[in-house]
C-alpha positions in Angstrom: 8.2 43.8 15.8 7.6 42.8 12.1 8.4 39.2 11.4 11.7 39.2 9.5 10.6 36.1 7.6 7.8 38.2 6.1 9.8 41.3 5.4 10.1 40.7 1.6 13.8 41.9 1.6 16.1 40.5 -1.0 18.1 38.4 1.4 17.2 36.9 4.8 17.9 38.9 8.0 19.4 36.0 9.9 20.2 37.9 13.1 16.5 38.8 13.6 15.0 35.3 12.9 13.7 33.4 16.0 12.3 29.9 16.0 9.0 31.1 17.4 8.5 33.3 14.3 8.6 30.4 11.9 5.2 28.9 12.4 3.2 32.1 12.2 5.1 33.1 9.0 4.5 29.8 7.3 0.8 29.8 8.2 0.3 33.3 7.0 2.0 32.8 3.6 0.2 29.5 3.0 -3.1 31.1 4.0 -2.6 34.1 1.8 -1.5 31.9 -1.1 -4.5 29.7 -0.8 -6.8 32.7 -0.7 -5.2 34.2 -3.8 -5.4 31.0 -5.8 -9.0 30.4 -4.8 -9.8 34.0 -5.9 -8.0 33.5 -9.2 -9.6 30.2 -10.1 -13.0 31.4 -8.9 -13.3 34.2 -11.4 -16.2 33.8 -13.7 -15.2 32.9 -17.3 -11.5 32.9 -16.3 -9.4 32.6 -19.5 -5.9 31.3 -18.5 -2.9 33.0 -20.2 0.8 33.2 -19.3 0.6 36.5 -17.5 -2.6 36.0 -15.6 -1.9 32.4 -14.6 1.8 31.3 -14.7 3.3 34.6 -13.5 0.7 34.6 -10.6 1.7 31.1 -9.7 5.4 32.1 -9.8 4.7 34.9 -7.3 2.9 32.6 -4.9 5.5 29.8 -5.2 8.5 32.1 -4.9 7.2 33.7 -1.8 6.9 30.4 0.0 10.2 29.2 -1.4 12.0 32.2 -0.1 10.6 31.7 3.3 11.0 27.9 3.5 14.5 27.8 2.0 15.6 30.2 4.8 14.1 28.0 7.5 15.4 24.8 5.9 18.9 26.2 5.6 19.0 27.3 9.3 17.7 23.9 10.2 20.8 22.4 8.5 23.5 24.8 9.6 22.3 26.2 13.0 20.3 23.4 14.4 18.8 23.7 17.9 16.0 22.1 19.8 13.7 25.1 19.4 14.4 25.4 15.7 13.9 21.7 15.2 10.5 21.8 17.0 9.4 24.7 14.8 10.6 23.0 11.6 8.9 19.8 12.5 5.6 21.5 13.2 5.8 23.4 9.9 7.0 20.7 7.5 3.6 18.9 7.3 2.0 22.3 6.6 4.4 23.0 3.7 4.1 19.4 2.4 0.3 19.4 2.5 0.1 22.8 0.8 2.5 21.7 -2.0 0.5 18.5 -2.5 -2.8 20.4 -2.5 -1.5 22.7 -5.3 -0.3 19.7 -7.4 -3.7 18.0 -6.8 -5.8 21.0 -7.6 -7.9 19.8 -10.5 -9.2 23.2 -11.5 -5.6 24.5 -11.7 -4.6 21.4 -13.7 -7.3 22.0 -16.2 -6.3 25.7 -16.6 -2.7 24.8 -17.3 -3.7 22.0 -19.7 -5.9 24.4 -21.6 -3.0 26.9 -21.9 -0.7 24.1 -23.1 -3.2 23.0 -25.7 -3.2 26.4 -27.3 0.5 27.1 -26.9 0.8 27.8 -30.6 -2.1 30.2 -30.6 -0.6 32.0 -27.6 2.8 32.1 -29.4 4.5 30.7 -26.3 8.3 30.1 -26.5 10.0 26.7 -26.2 11.0 27.6 -22.6 7.4 28.5 -21.7 6.2 25.2 -23.2 8.8 23.4 -21.1 7.4 25.1 -18.0 3.9 23.9 -18.9 5.0 20.4 -19.6 6.8 20.2 -16.3 3.7 21.4 -14.5 1.6 18.7 -16.2 4.0 16.0 -15.3 4.1 17.3 -11.7 0.3 17.1 -11.6 0.3 13.6 -12.9 2.9 12.5 -10.3 0.8 14.2 -7.6 -2.2 12.1 -8.5 -4.4 15.0 -9.7 -6.6 12.6 -11.6 -7.1 10.1 -8.7 -10.6 9.6 -7.3 -11.2 11.5 -4.0 -10.4 8.7 -1.6 -7.1 7.9 -3.3 -6.2 11.6 -3.6 -6.7 12.0 0.2 -4.5 8.9 0.8 -1.8 10.4 -1.5 -1.7 13.5 0.6 -1.4 11.4 3.8 1.5 9.5 2.3 3.3 12.7 1.3 2.9 14.2 4.7 4.2 11.0 6.4 7.1 10.7 4.0 8.2 14.3 4.8 8.0 13.6 8.5 9.9 10.4 8.2 12.6 12.0 6.1 13.1 14.6 8.9 13.1 11.9 11.5 15.8 10.0 9.6 18.0 13.2 9.5 17.4 13.9 13.1 18.3 10.4 14.2 21.4 10.5 12.1 22.5 13.9 13.5 21.9 12.8 17.1 23.6 9.5 16.6 26.6 11.2 15.0 26.9 13.8 17.8 26.0 11.2 20.5 29.3 9.4 20.2 32.6 10.9 21.4 35.9 9.3 22.5 38.0 11.2 25.1 41.7 10.5 24.9 44.3 11.8 27.3 47.3 9.8 26.1 48.7 11.3 22.9 50.4 7.9 22.2 47.0 6.5 21.3 46.8 9.0 18.4 50.2 8.2 16.9 50.1 8.7 13.2 47.4 11.3 13.3 48.3 14.4 11.2 49.0 17.6 13.1 45.9 19.3 11.6 43.6 16.6 12.9 45.4 16.5 16.2 44.9 20.2 16.8 41.2 19.8 15.8 40.7 17.0 18.4 42.5 19.1 21.0 40.2 22.1 20.2 37.1 19.8 20.4 38.2 18.7 23.9 38.8 22.3 25.0 35.3 23.3 23.9 33.9 20.6 26.2 36.2 21.7 29.1 38.2 18.5 28.8 42.0 17.8 28.9 43.6 16.0 26.0 41.7 15.2 22.8 38.1 14.5 21.8 37.3 12.3 18.8 33.9 12.6 17.1 32.1 11.0 14.2 32.2 14.2 12.1 33.6 13.0 8.8 36.9 15.0 8.9 37.8 13.4 12.3 36.5 9.9 11.3 38.4 10.0 8.1 41.6 11.1 9.7 41.5 8.4 12.4 40.8 5.5 10.0 43.3 6.7 7.5 46.3 7.6 9.7 46.1 6.4 13.3 48.4 3.5 14.0 46.4 2.0 16.9 44.3 -0.7 15.2 41.9 -1.0 18.1 41.1 2.7 18.0 40.5 2.5 14.2 38.2 -0.4 14.7 36.3 1.4 17.5 35.6 4.5 15.5 34.8 2.5 12.4 32.2 0.5 14.3 30.7 3.6 15.7 30.5 5.3 12.3 29.0 2.4 10.3 26.5 1.6 13.0 25.2 5.1 13.5 21.4 5.3 13.9 21.1 1.5 14.1 20.4 -1.2 16.6 24.1 -2.0 16.5 25.2 1.4 17.6 26.5 2.5 21.0 26.4 6.1 22.2 29.2 7.4 24.3 30.1 10.8 25.7 28.0 13.5 27.2 24.7 12.1 26.0 25.3 8.9 27.9 24.1 10.7 31.0 20.7 11.0 29.4 20.5 7.3 29.0 20.4 7.5 25.3 22.2 5.1 22.9 22.0 4.7 19.2 19.1 2.3 19.7 17.0 5.3 20.6 17.9 6.7 17.2 17.5 3.5 15.2 16.6 4.3 11.6 15.6 0.7 10.7 11.9 1.1 11.3 12.0 4.6 9.7 13.5 3.0 6.6 10.9 0.2 6.5 8.0 2.6 6.7 9.5 4.9 4.1 9.8 2.0 1.7 6.2 0.8 2.4 4.9 4.3 1.7 6.9 4.6 -1.5 5.6 1.3 -2.7 2.0 2.5 -2.0 2.6 5.8 -3.7 3.8 4.1 -6.9 0.8 1.8 -6.8 -1.6 4.7 -6.5 0.0 6.4 -9.5 -0.1 3.2 -11.6 3.7 2.8 -11.9 5.2 -0.7 -12.0 7.5 0.2 -9.1 8.9 3.2 -7.3 12.0 3.1 -9.6 9.8 3.7 -12.6 8.1 6.6 -10.8 11.5 8.1 -10.0 12.6 7.9 -13.7 9.6 10.0 -14.8 11.7 13.1 -14.1 15.1 11.8 -15.2 17.1 11.3 -18.4 17.2 7.5 -18.1 14.2 6.1 -19.9 13.6 2.8 -18.1 14.8 0.8 -15.0 16.4 -1.7 -17.4 18.5 1.2 -18.8 19.8 2.0 -15.3 20.5 -1.6 -14.3 22.3 -2.2 -17.6 24.4 1.0 -17.1 25.4 0.1 -13.5 26.1 -3.6 -14.4 28.4 -2.5 -17.2 30.3 -0.2 -14.8 30.5 -3.2 -12.4 31.7 -5.4 -15.3 34.4 -2.9 -16.3 35.4 -2.0 -12.7 35.4 -5.3 -10.8 38.5 -6.8 -12.5 40.4 -3.6 -11.9 39.2 -3.4 -8.3 40.1 -7.0 -7.6 43.7 -6.4 -8.9 43.9 -3.3 -6.7 42.7 -5.2 -3.6 45.2 -8.0 -4.2 47.9 -5.4 -4.5 46.8 -3.9 -1.2 46.7 -7.4 0.5 50.2 -8.1 -0.6 51.5 -4.8 0.6 49.8 -5.2 4.0 51.3 -8.6 4.3 54.7 -7.2 3.7 54.0 -4.8 6.6 53.1 -7.7 8.8 49.4 -7.5 8.4 48.1 -10.9 7.1 44.3 -10.3 7.5 42.8 -7.0 6.3 39.7 -5.9 8.1 37.4 -3.2 6.8 38.9 -0.6 9.3 42.3 -1.5 7.9 41.5 -0.6 4.3 41.9 3.2 4.5 45.0 2.9 6.7 47.0 0.5 4.5 45.7 2.1 1.3 47.2 5.4 2.4 50.4 3.7 3.3 50.4 2.0 -0.1 49.8 5.3 -1.9 52.7 6.7 0.0 54.8 3.7 -0.9 53.9 3.8 -4.6 53.9 7.6 -5.2 55.6 8.9 -2.1 52.7 11.3 -1.4 49.8 11.6 1.0 46.8 13.9 1.3 48.5 15.4 4.4 51.6 16.3 2.5 49.5 18.3 0.1 47.5 20.1 2.8 50.0 22.9 3.4 49.8 23.9 -0.2 46.1 24.3 -0.2 45.2 27.0 2.3 41.5 27.8 1.9 42.3 31.4 1.0 44.5 30.4 -2.0 42.0 27.7 -3.1 39.1 30.2 -3.2 41.2 32.8 -5.0 42.3 30.3 -7.6 38.9 28.9 -8.0 37.5 32.3 -8.6 40.2 33.1 -11.1 39.5 29.9 -13.0 35.8 30.5 -13.4 36.6 34.1 -14.2 38.6 33.1 -17.2 36.1 30.5 -18.3 32.9 32.5 -17.9 34.0 36.1 -17.8 32.8 36.7 -14.2 34.4 38.1 -11.0 33.6 37.4 -7.4 33.7 40.2 -4.8 33.2 39.8 -1.1 30.3 41.8 0.3 30.3 42.3 4.1 27.0 44.1 4.0 25.1 40.9 3.7 24.0 39.3 7.0 25.2 35.8 7.7 24.2 33.1 10.2 27.7 32.5 11.7 30.9 34.7 11.9 32.8 32.2 9.8 30.4 32.5 6.8 31.4 34.7 3.9 29.2 36.4 1.4 30.0 37.3 -2.2 28.6 39.1 -5.3 29.2 37.7 -8.8 29.8 40.4 -11.4 29.7 40.2 -15.1 30.7 43.1 -17.2 30.8 45.1 -14.0 27.2 44.4 -13.2 26.0 42.3 -10.2 24.3 39.1 -11.5 24.1 36.9 -8.4 25.1 36.5 -4.7 26.3 33.5 -2.7 27.2 32.5 0.8 30.2 30.3 1.7 29.9 28.2 4.9 33.0 26.0 4.9 33.6 24.7 8.5 32.2 22.0 10.7 30.2 22.9 13.8 28.2 21.0 16.4 24.9 22.6 15.2 25.5 21.8 11.5 24.7 18.6 9.7 27.6 16.7 8.0 28.4 16.6 4.3 28.6 19.2 1.6 25.8 20.7 -0.5 24.5 23.6 -2.5 21.0 25.0 -1.8 19.1 27.8 -3.4 18.5 31.0 -1.4 16.8 33.0 -4.1 16.0 32.1 -7.7 16.4 34.3 -10.7 13.2 35.4 -12.3 11.5 38.5 -13.7 9.0 39.9 -11.1 5.5 41.2 -11.9 6.8 44.8 -11.8 9.4 43.9 -14.5 12.4 44.0 -12.1 14.8 41.1 -12.0 15.2 39.0 -8.8 18.9 38.0 -8.7 19.7 34.4 -7.8 21.5 33.6 -4.5 22.9 30.3 -3.2 24.2 28.6 -0.1 27.5 26.7 -0.6 28.2 24.5 2.4 31.1 22.2 3.4 32.4 20.7 6.6 36.1 21.3 6.6 38.3 21.6 9.7 38.8 25.3 10.5 42.2 26.9 11.0 43.6 27.5 14.5 46.4 29.3 16.2 46.3 32.0 13.6 46.8 29.6 10.7 44.3 29.4 7.8 42.3 26.2 7.2 44.4 23.8 5.2 42.6 21.5 2.8 43.5 18.1 1.5 43.2 17.8 -2.3 40.1 15.7 -1.8 38.5 18.6 0.1 39.6 21.0 -2.7 37.7 18.8 -5.1 34.6 18.8 -2.8 34.7 22.6 -2.8 34.9 22.8 -6.6 32.1 20.3 -6.9 29.7 22.4 -4.8 30.8 25.5 -6.6 29.8 23.9 -9.8 26.3 23.3 -8.5 26.3 26.9 -7.4 27.3 28.2 -10.8 24.5 26.2 -12.4 22.0 28.0 -10.1 23.7 31.4 -10.2 24.6 31.9 -13.8 21.3 31.0 -15.3 19.8 33.4 -17.8 16.3 32.0 -17.7 13.6 34.4 -16.4 10.9 31.8 -15.6 11.0 30.4 -12.0 10.3 26.8 -13.0 13.2 26.5 -15.3 15.6 28.9 -13.7 19.0 27.6 -12.4 18.6 24.0 -11.3 14.8 24.1 -11.5 13.4 21.7 -14.1 16.8 20.0 -14.6 16.6 16.2 -14.8 17.9 14.7 -11.6 20.4 12.4 -13.3 21.9 15.4 -15.2 22.0 17.9 -12.3 25.4 16.7 -11.3 27.0 17.5 -14.7 28.1 21.0 -13.8 29.4 20.0 -10.4 31.4 17.0 -11.5 32.7 19.0 -14.5 34.2 21.5 -12.1 36.2 18.8 -10.4 38.4 18.4 -13.5 40.1 21.7 -12.9 41.5 20.3 -9.7 43.7 18.0 -11.7 44.9 20.3 -14.4 48.5 21.5 -14.1 47.8 25.1 -15.1 44.8 25.3 -12.8 46.7 23.8 -9.8 49.2 26.6 -10.0 46.3 29.0 -9.4 44.8 27.2 -6.5 47.9 26.1 -4.6 50.1 28.3 -2.4 52.1 27.2 0.6 50.5 28.8 3.6 53.9 29.9 5.0 56.1 30.5 1.9 53.5 31.3 -0.7 55.1 28.9 -3.2 52.8 26.9 -5.5 52.7 23.2 -5.4 56.3 22.0 -6.3 56.6 20.2 -9.7 57.7 17.0 -8.0 54.7 16.8 -5.7 52.4 17.8 -8.6 53.7 14.9 -10.7 53.2 12.5 -7.8 49.7 13.7 -7.2 48.8 13.3 -10.9 50.3 9.8 -11.0 48.3 8.9 -7.9 45.1 10.3 -9.4 43.6 6.9 -10.3 45.0 5.1 -7.3 42.3 2.5 -6.4 40.0 4.0 -9.0 38.4 0.5 -9.5 37.7 0.1 -5.8 36.2 3.5 -5.6 34.0 2.8 -8.7 32.8 -0.4 -7.2 31.8 1.3 -4.0 29.8 3.9 -5.8 28.2 1.2 -8.1 27.3 -0.7 -4.9 25.5 2.4 -3.5 23.7 2.9 -6.8 22.7 -0.7 -7.3 21.5 -1.0 -3.7 19.4 2.1 -4.0 17.9 1.1 -7.4 17.3 -2.6 -6.6 15.7 -1.6 -3.3 13.1 0.6 -5.0 12.7 -1.7 -8.1 11.7 -4.8 -6.1 9.5 -3.3 -3.4 6.7 -5.7 -4.3 8.7 -8.4 -2.7 9.4 -6.5 0.5 9.2 -8.5 3.7 11.2 -9.1 6.9 14.9 -8.4 6.4 14.3 -6.9 2.9 16.8 -4.0 3.2 19.6 -6.1 4.7 19.0 -8.9 2.1 19.1 -6.4 -0.7 22.3 -4.9 0.5 23.9 -8.4 0.9 22.9 -9.4 -2.6 24.4 -6.3 -4.1 27.6 -6.6 -2.1 28.0 -10.1 -3.4 28.2 -8.6 -6.9 30.2 -5.5 -6.1 32.3 -5.9 -2.9 35.9 -7.0 -3.4 36.6 -7.4 0.3 34.4 -8.6 3.1 32.2 -6.1 4.9 31.5 -6.8 8.6 28.1 -8.2 9.4 27.5 -5.4 11.9 27.9 -2.7 9.2 24.6 -0.8 8.9 25.6 1.7 6.2 22.0 1.8 5.0 20.9 3.4 8.3 22.9 6.5 7.5 22.3 6.6 3.7 20.7 10.0 3.9 20.9 10.6 0.1 18.0 8.1 -0.5 16.1 8.3 2.8 16.3 12.0 3.7 17.4 13.5 0.4 16.3 13.5 -3.3 18.2 10.5 -4.5 15.7 7.7 -4.0 16.0 5.4 -7.0 18.4 8.0 -8.3 21.8 7.6 -6.7 23.0 6.1 -10.0 22.8 9.7 -11.2 26.3 10.5 -9.9 27.9 8.1 -12.4 25.4 8.8 -15.1 26.2 12.5 -14.8 29.9 11.7 -14.5 29.8 10.1 -18.0 28.2 13.4 -19.2 30.7 15.6 -17.4 33.8 13.6 -18.6 32.5 13.8 -22.2 31.9 17.6 -21.9 35.4 18.1 -20.4 37.0 16.3 -23.3 36.1 19.5 -25.4 37.9 21.7 -22.8 40.8 19.2 -23.0 41.0 19.6 -26.7 40.8 23.4 -26.7 42.8 24.1 -23.5 41.2 23.7 -20.2 41.2 27.4 -19.4 40.0 28.3 -22.9 37.4 31.1 -22.6 35.7 30.4 -25.9 34.9 26.9 -24.9 33.9 28.1 -21.4 31.5 30.6 -22.9 30.0 28.0 -25.3 29.4 25.7 -22.3 27.9 28.6 -20.4 25.6 29.6 -23.3 24.5 26.1 -24.3 24.3 24.2 -21.0 25.1 26.1 -17.8 22.9 29.1 -18.3 20.0 27.2 -19.8 18.7 25.7 -16.6 15.8 23.5 -17.2 14.6 25.3 -20.3 15.1 22.1 -22.4 15.7 18.4 -21.9 19.2 17.7 -20.6 20.0 15.4 -23.6 19.1 18.3 -26.0 21.4 20.7 -24.2 24.2 18.1 -24.2 23.8 17.5 -27.9 23.7 21.2 -28.6 27.1 21.6 -27.0 28.7 18.3 -28.1 27.0 17.8 -31.4 26.3 14.1 -30.6 25.0 11.6 -28.1 27.0 11.0 -24.8 29.7 8.3 -24.8 31.2 6.3 -21.9 34.8 6.3 -23.3 35.9 9.7 -21.8 35.0 8.6 -18.2 36.8 5.3 -18.6 39.8 7.1 -20.0 39.8 9.5 -17.1 39.9 6.6 -14.7 42.6 4.8 -16.5 40.4 1.9 -17.5 40.3 2.3 -21.3 43.7 1.0 -22.4 43.6 -2.3 -24.2 39.8 -2.4 -24.1 37.2 -1.7 -26.8 34.2 0.5 -26.1 31.5 1.4 -28.6 29.5 4.5 -28.3 26.3 2.6 -29.1 27.0 -0.1 -26.5 24.6 -0.5 -23.5 27.1 1.6 -21.5 26.4 4.7 -23.6 24.1 7.0 -21.8 
């Protein structure tokens, strides 16, 4: 039987893919790519041009990308022991191949030669950007290092890839290694009906009576926010914040195997990752890993990032302290004199209810996933002139996954898959990943882009649709924004198509921008519909929701600044790394950012996958950096009307469709006509009144 991973079809044939097929496919593609590249560069008197070099490289890169994106995706959404073993065997092969390409000196010289005569070749600005990105990638891969250092660089890259996967696996195992079986419903008093039914279903799937609590985020969040039993809140909080650490304790079915969280402790993994990142920065002659990270970002220096985060902390801390004092006083009025960390979500929700008479659970019936999707599609349809149509002919990896075509002017321009619900075999969180990238193929045909949009919502049961909180609605819009960035690109060159070639601290702009429509009155009418009556969100509830929008905005800002500062300081000061370095860095940052005590046993860093298993190392600040950009861009929609098609098409033409064809700041200025300003973000968060902000202050991006 032909290996489905080598079939060359437009979209993966998920039902035919088996774990044992992965390694042969990866080895074959890498081998054929290496042979093709060696033949190309070995040609006598080879004269590099766009068609005979860059397009050939695109073909080789895209073939491996299409294969490996399929494998990586299944690893994330349909994890199994067999798949994990195959993935782990192949990851070093893919990493070593990618490093060898970026360290190929003959290839580097060819691309440099082509770049030097870009004017003579009459290359476009987009093509020049591709070449510049290549040359930067070569530099960051150590192409000019002497042989021994180059070999050491490859070893570092391979080990970092392996450690990143180990971090993810440890976190996944620790998350699923804890369960709490409850037979007395009184212990779950306060838990919303949706979460209660989900816990009941989780128990049923394990052939248990009663309810089963897990550390999947929807369950954890519901328990800490709503359950009246303080001891149970503390228990699940401890389990969640000590995952994959020496402080964790595994319970449930894995207990029989004799495994606890200590077996999945990420502490030594983190230490080794940081050691290797420091060595990598030294090899490439950067002052520190933070400086290395910024080579591909909008921010120009570590000082710029620290100044930016410190200004956010300066603006946010007084607000956060007032919010926490208000929370303490409210809790005291409820008989709770000492607030612990596991009390914060619970009493915050009660305070929200007290102040605004609204809760996320009250909103849930008005946001069935079917209505939210239809409304979201209608909104982007108005803005960008597109329509979404389901396509049942595309294969999916699970029955709950939906597939869609995107049409513009009646013509299909992209495809995407929507995987919304939590499963045991699926990692937590929400993300967008590329399945296929738009590019013009060698035969002149166009490869349409395709994307995976993944969330972890609680599915519906007993014939009811999944009902989303407004926070979950915002998450869906966020990921759809990423998807649109990848799917609506008009760039034909692989390296700048969609999210390729986009500065990491600007890549969140389209996703965060989309969140704004979740708070717009006219848009909410489109995305809300009571799951039983079909009525849109009542005006009274809508008003309360909008009034509550910036509830504890200061505390939320300080938490994100804490993550950003911890990440950046961690990677900026690696030269001083020693025993206790990670914990000491976290404690020092919390002294600046935390407005309430965090328990000593908290090991958040051991589950901080963004920076240890994702692409955000020395880049987590990007979320707020991009939020400044997105708030500023949305101010133009606010002025014209948030569903204004003309503004939407200008944004599509000048930012969204342009991918990585130009520097992010150039695209922003092309749309806005000026540099970014921090004012719009502070205004959105209700922090601008009575304060003066200058666009040329350090807080301006």
